[in-house]
C-alpha positions in Angstrom: -0.1 0.2 0.0 2.8 2.3 0.1 4.3 1.9 -2.4 1.1 2.5 -4.4 0.7 5.1 -2.0 4.2 6.6 -3.1 3.8 6.1 -6.7 0.2 8.8 -6.7 3.0 11.4 -5.3 4.8 13.4 -7.9 8.3 14.8 -7.2 8.8 18.2 -8.4 13.0 17.8 -8.3 13.0 20.6 -6.2 15.1 20.5 -3.0 12.9 20.1 0.2 13.2 24.1 1.8 13.8 23.0 5.7 16.1 20.2 5.0 18.0 22.5 3.3 17.6 25.1 6.3 18.7 23.7 8.5 22.5 23.5 8.9 24.4 20.0 7.9 27.5 20.3 9.9 26.9 17.7 12.5 23.7 16.9 12.4 22.9 13.1 13.1 21.4 11.5 10.1 18.3 9.9 9.8 17.1 12.6 13.1 15.3 14.8 10.5 11.4 14.9 11.2 8.8 17.4 9.7 5.7 18.5 11.7 2.9 20.1 9.0 1.3 21.0 12.2 1.4 20.5 16.0 5.2 20.4 16.6 6.4 19.8 20.2 2.7 19.5 20.8 2.2 23.7 20.6 -0.9 23.8 18.2 0.6 27.4 16.7 4.0 25.5 15.0 3.7 24.6 11.8 5.5 23.3 8.9 8.0 22.6 11.3 11.4 20.3 11.4 13.2 19.1 13.4 17.0 17.8 13.7 19.3 16.2 16.4 22.5 17.5 16.4 25.6 16.4 17.9 27.9 19.1 19.4 30.9 19.8 21.7 29.4 15.6 23.3 25.8 16.7 24.0 22.8 15.8 21.7 21.2 19.0 21.1 17.6 19.2 19.4 16.6 21.4 16.5 13.4 23.1 15.0 12.9 25.6 12.3 9.4 26.5 11.2 9.0 29.1 8.3 5.4 31.7 8.6 3.8 33.4 5.8 4.6 36.6 7.0 6.7 38.7 9.7 3.4 38.7 12.0 2.5 35.3 11.8 6.0 35.2 12.9 5.7 37.4 15.7 2.0 35.4 16.7 3.7 32.9 17.0 6.7 33.8 19.0 3.9 35.8 21.7 2.2 32.3 21.6 5.1 30.1 22.5 6.5 33.0 25.2 2.8 32.2 26.2 3.1 28.9 26.2 6.3 28.6 27.5 5.5 31.2 31.3 2.2 28.8 31.4 4.3 25.6 31.5 8.1 27.0 32.2 10.5 28.5 35.2 13.0 31.6 34.7 11.0 32.2 31.8 13.0 35.3 30.3 14.2 37.5 27.4 17.9 38.0 26.5 20.5 38.8 23.8 23.7 37.1 23.6 26.6 38.1 20.2 23.8 40.8 19.3 21.3 37.7 18.7 17.4 38.7 21.0 16.3 34.7 22.8 14.3 34.2 25.5 14.7 30.9 27.1 13.1 28.7 29.9 13.2 25.7 32.0 11.1 23.0 30.8 11.1 20.4 33.5 14.2 20.5 34.0 16.1 21.0 30.5 15.9 24.5 28.1 14.5 25.0 25.9 15.6 28.2 23.8 13.8 30.2 20.8 14.0 33.1 18.8 12.7 35.2 15.5 14.6 35.7 12.6 12.5 37.5 9.8 9.7 34.8 9.1 11.7 32.0 10.6 10.8 31.0 14.0 13.4 28.3 15.4 15.8 27.2 18.7 16.5 23.8 20.4 14.5 21.7 23.3 15.1 19.7 25.9 18.6 20.5 26.5 20.5 19.0 29.8 22.3 22.4 29.9 21.4 25.7 29.6 24.4 27.0 28.2 24.4 24.6 25.7 21.1 25.4 24.6 21.7 29.0 24.7 25.3 28.7 22.5 23.4 25.6 20.1 21.0 28.8 19.3 23.4 31.2 18.7 25.0 29.6 16.2 21.5 28.0 15.1 21.0 31.8 14.2 23.8 32.4 12.2 23.5 29.3 10.1 19.8 30.2 8.8 19.6 32.0 6.0 18.5 35.8 6.0 16.1 35.4 3.0 
């Protein structure tokens, strides 16, 4: 049944935007995932790509969502902040190396998220705060400027 279904899907030959936008370096092979809706259990996170990265001896889960407009990305950031404030601890906004970040403790792990143009991205469930912040800044630098 899967083969028949696959045969019905047209291949445009184009590359997949999210897989190309996520950095290639240090990506754990086969860790890529795509969520059309409800990424990380959040109903406002749509069109989201996730992958794991091995960095400085730890595994970091990265996510990346592209929205249709700056306004939609801002709304998603607001909702993410509200979610973090409701379910997390120590929610704070900070600027590191010129990058505006929001970070929070979610059940003993750190989530860090940010907006870059129409993108909302960051890291989730990272054991150490410093690793989460560093990985988020590195991600921001590697993402396209549109």
